[in-house]
C-alpha positions, 0 to 999 in steps of 0.5 A: 691012175691017180687023180692027185699026184705028189712029188717031194724034192728038197723039202718041197712037196708038189701036189698036182690035181691030175683029173684033167678029163674031169677038169679037176672037179671036186668029186669024192675020189679027187677030194679023198686023194687030195686030203690024203696028200695034205695029211702027208704034207702036214705030218711029214717033217721032211716037207717044208713047203707045199705047192698045189698046182694042176695038170691041164687047162683047168686048175679046178672047176669046183664041185663035180656036178655030174649026176647031181640033177635034183641031188642034195648030195653035199659039195664035198661028199664024204668030207667036211668042208674044214677038212679041205678049205680050212686046213690050209689056215691051220697047217704049220706048213706054208702052201703056195698055189701055182694056178696054171689054169682056169679056176671057178666056183669051189676052185676059187676056195682052193685059190683063196685058201693058199698062203701065197698064190700065183696065177698064170695070166691066161687063167680065168676066174669066177664065182659061177655058182649063181649061174647053176642056181646055188651060192658059193656058201662054204668057200665064202668062209675063206674068200670073203676075208680076202676081198673088199666088200664091193668086189665080193658083192659084184663077183659073187652076185654077177657070177661072171668070169674075169682074168687073173689080173683082176683076181689079183687086184681084188685080193683073191690071189697074190699075183698074176704073171705071164704064163712063161714066168709062172714057174720063175715066180713060184720058184722065187716064193719057194726060195723065200719060204725055205730061207725061213725057219720051219718053226718061225714059219709055223709060228707066223702062220699061227699068229696070222690066224689068231691075232685078227680075232683077239682083243688088243690086250689079249693079242699083246699078251699072247704075242709077247709069250710067243716072241719070248719062246721063239727067241729062247729056242734053238732055231733062233740061236742058229738063225741069229748066229748064221746072220752074224756069220753071214752064212745061210742058216742050217735049215736052208736046203743045200740046193737053195743056198746062194753059193750053190746058185752061181 
């Protein structure tokens, strides 16, 4: 049985962590299947948006600690950290986290790596690594940029668990909603992302990744070139024409157009 399931509908690829018996821990098999699913998402032009979610009560319990007593095996056996946690930032596709269960340790890295993440209010979060004698080393690369230093120090050093509302307050996830509104909120985010042009989304992700690390003059020069290239492209011509004609752009899937929602 697959540990990671995929379902593609109307340009939305749902990737489900399905190793419920092992609390979706990041073992070699699950990580391998997840990386394969992400490879498919990034290479398939039919995929516009990716939703990462879970089956069961746990979104992700972090590294698989089974049989690790005294072991020096890396947290992501067989894979480099950038193959998983860092790839979301590099991907031209937008990733949504639909966090429908508890999220601790390495799972926090997955949650933080999403472009937009929505958590069910019943979910619990925590940097629990210190409780088993290690540190949240690799996931700190994707988590720390999202957190205020005081919040990061408290959460990482204490290793305590906290609610989804607190995870949203400190910036780890985008929002926390009542469990029965999780799908409604995720669907709203998906609809917004599908309304944007695929090339424009990819360019926006690129500038989000690059501009913060640039000097001001360099950033203005690079973004001027990017803006000129986008405005000269076919996607912008279609988008501007659709706006002036008060119709959905051609890239909006038929079942996500306002006229089809009546």
